[in-house]
N, C-alpha and C positions, 0 to 999 in steps of 0.2 A: 504493500500500500504506500509506503514511503516513496518508492520509486515513481509511482503515479503522481503523487503530490509534487515531487521534484520536477517531473517532466511536463505535467499538464495543468498546473494550477492557474496559469495565465489564461489559456483557452477556456478553462472551466469558468473563470470569472466572466468572460465574455458571454458564455452560455447563460449564466445567472442573470446578466443584464438583459439578454434577449428574452428570458422567461419573464422578467419584470415588465418589459415592454409589451410582450404579447398578452399579458394578463391585465394590462392597463394600470400597472403599479409603478411605472417608471417616471413618466412625465407629469409635471404639476404646473399650475399657474401661479403658485405661491412664490413671490420674489425671493424669500430666504432659501427656499428649497432649490430654486433655480441657481441662486448664487452659490450655494454649497456644492451643487453638482458641477457647475462651471469651475469653481475653485479646485475641486477634486480632479477634474479633467486637466486643468492647467498644471497642477502639481505633477501629475503623471507624465504629461508631455515634457515639462521642464526637466524632470528626472531623466527621461529618455534622451533629450537633447544634450544633457550634461555628459553623456557618453562620448559625444563628438565622433571622431573617426575610430575610436576604440571599439573593438568587437563587442557586440551585444548578443547574449544568448537568451532565448525565451525559457530555456530550462534553467535550473538553479546552478548548473555547473559554472564556476567562475570563468569568465572570459580571459583570454590572453591579455597581458598588459598589466600596468600597475594598479594598485588599489585605488578606486575612484574616490576622490575627496573634494571634488569641485561641485559647484552648483548646490542643489539641496542636500547633497551628500556631505556637505560640511557640517550640517546640523543633525540630520537623521540618516540612519543606515539603510532604510528601506522606504524611500519616498514614493516609489511607484505603488507599493502596497498601501501606503498611507493615503495616496490620492484616490485609489480605487475604493478603499474603505470609506473615505469621506463621501464619495458618490453614493454608496449604499446607505450610509447613515442619513444623509440628506433625503434620500428617497423614502426611507421609513418615516421621516418626519412629515413628508408630503403625503404619504399613503400608509397610515398606521394600520395596516391590515395583517392578518395572520401570515399570508404568503410573503409579504415584504419583510416582516420580522423573521420568518424562517430563513429566507434567503440571506438576510444580514447575518444571522447566527451561523449558518453554514459557511458563508464567506469568511467570517471572523475566525472560525475554527481552521479553515484551510490556510488562511494567511498566517496565523500564529504557528501552525504546524510547519508550513514551508519555511518561515523565518528560522525556526529552530534548526531544521535540517540544513538550510542554506548557510547559516552561521557556522555550523560544524565544518562544512566544506571550505568556507572562507578562512577559518582558523588554520586549516592544514595547508592552504594555498599561499596565504600571505602571512609571513612571520610577524609583521607589524599590525595585524588585524586586532589583536588584543589591546594594544595601545590606542588604536582608533576607537574601539568600543568605549574607552574611558572618557573620550572627548565628545561623544555623540549619544543621542538617544536612539532607541530601536525603531519606533514607529510614530510616536506623537512628540513633536518638538518640545524639548525641555521637560517632558513628563515621563514618557515610557519609551 
């Protein structure tokens, strides 16, 4: 199961978003919900752009190159996951339904599981990863 989480957590999150969209639980007319979703998308895109020309893997296997410490990675270790999670949290505020809440819970479990697995790989790949963890938070800036 860990291998599935490492390889397919990203596409799984896209499927969860599609599920929310198909069930009418994704889009909202509420300005705060829209702002939260846009902010989450912006954080995710900013994190991806921070990779620059450095190789990016959709799987959790660390890419070739140095440990990424620029852009949002200066503050949090997993900004893409943070952005996606913000999209889901904002969605639940816009649609406090059982399905939206269940999707958020499943997504949170997958994200936390993948972070745990991914950080194990990063520690073995980058000798300075432990030091980096002391200067950054895992998922929520300045909190966790």
